[in-house]
C-alpha positions as CSV (number, residue, x, y, z in Angstrom):
1,X,11.5,0.0,-5.1
2,X,8.3,-1.6,-5.4
3,X,5.2,-2.2,-3.2
4,X,4.6,-5.6,-1.8
5,X,1.4,-5.3,0.0
6,X,-1.5,-3.2,0.6
7,X,-4.0,-3.6,3.3
8,X,-7.2,-2.5,2.4
9,X,-10.7,-3.6,4.3
10,X,-13.8,-2.2,6.1
11,X,-13.6,0.2,9.0
12,X,-13.8,-2.1,12.2
13,X,-12.1,-4.7,10.5
14,X,-8.9,-5.2,12.2
15,X,-6.9,-3.2,9.5
16,X,-5.4,-1.1,12.2
17,X,-4.4,-4.1,14.3
18,X,-2.9,-5.8,11.5
19,X,-0.9,-2.9,10.5
20,X,0.4,-2.5,14.1
21,X,1.4,-6.1,14.2
22,X,3.1,-5.9,10.4
23,X,5.1,-2.8,11.8
24,X,6.7,-4.8,14.7
25,X,8.2,-7.5,12.1
26,X,11.8,-6.7,11.0
27,X,11.3,-7.8,7.4
28,X,8.2,-5.4,7.0
29,X,8.3,-1.4,6.3
30,X,5.1,0.1,7.0
31,X,5.0,4.0,6.8
32,X,4.1,5.6,10.1
33,X,1.0,7.5,8.7
34,X,-1.6,4.5,8.7
35,X,-3.8,5.7,5.4
36,X,-1.5,7.0,2.6
37,X,-4.9,7.7,0.3
38,X,-2.6,7.6,-2.8
39,X,-4.6,5.6,-5.0
40,X,-8.0,7.2,-4.0
41,X,-6.8,10.7,-4.5
42,X,-8.3,11.5,-8.2
43,X,-6.0,14.6,-8.2
44,X,-3.2,12.5,-8.6
45,X,-4.4,10.7,-11.5
46,X,-5.2,12.8,-14.2
47,X,-5.6,10.1,-16.8
48,X,-7.4,7.8,-14.7
49,X,-4.6,5.4,-13.8
50,X,-0.9,7.0,-14.5
51,X,0.3,9.4,-11.5
52,X,3.7,10.2,-10.2
53,X,4.6,7.5,-8.6
54,X,7.8,9.3,-7.0
55,X,5.2,10.7,-4.6
56,X,4.1,7.6,-3.4
57,X,7.2,6.0,-2.8
58,X,8.6,8.7,-0.6
59,X,6.5,7.3,2.0
60,X,8.9,4.3,2.1
61,X,12.0,6.1,2.5
62,X,13.2,4.6,5.9
63,X,13.0,1.2,4.6
64,X,15.7,-1.1,5.0
65,X,17.5,-3.3,2.5
66,X,15.3,-6.4,1.9
67,X,12.4,-5.1,3.7
68,X,8.9,-5.8,2.3
69,X,7.1,-2.5,1.6
70,X,3.4,-2.0,2.5
71,X,0.5,0.3,3.5
72,X,-3.0,0.1,5.2
73,X,-5.8,2.4,3.5
74,X,-9.0,0.8,4.1
75,X,-11.0,3.0,1.6
76,X,-9.1,1.3,-1.2
77,X,-11.5,-1.4,-1.0
78,X,-14.6,0.5,-2.3
79,X,-12.7,3.3,-4.3
80,X,-13.6,1.6,-7.7
81,X,-10.3,3.0,-9.5
82,X,-8.0,2.3,-6.7
83,X,-7.7,-1.4,-7.9
84,X,-6.9,-0.4,-11.4
85,X,-4.2,1.9,-10.1
86,X,-2.6,-0.3,-7.7
87,X,-2.3,-3.1,-10.4
88,X,-0.7,-0.7,-12.8
89,X,2.1,-0.1,-10.2
90,X,2.3,-3.7,-9.0
91,X,0.6,-6.0,-11.0
92,X,1.6,-9.0,-8.8
93,X,0.4,-7.5,-5.5
94,X,-2.1,-10.0,-4.6
95,X,0.2,-13.1,-4.3
96,X,0.2,-12.9,-0.5
97,X,1.3,-16.3,0.3
98,X,4.5,-15.3,-1.0
99,X,5.4,-12.1,1.0
100,X,7.4,-13.3,3.7
101,X,8.2,-16.7,2.5
């Protein structure tokens, strides 16, 4: 299991609408809880980067085979450690153009 995309953005920037549209796509799985706040939770990252990623992936248990996994937590955009933490679990996540082919 791997995360394919993360929607991070500013308040009132359309992240809720984008998430709702993507949740309707049959090849995409986004957890029902819009903001997971995993990568901005300093309590989960005792050494700043590494954490129990099994806790994160539990949010995607309902995904079907071949679905792209993603989430939306706008605060990742301004939470400085979040980008490094995301890169540690998914170094190629920035390649959005490859998402749905």
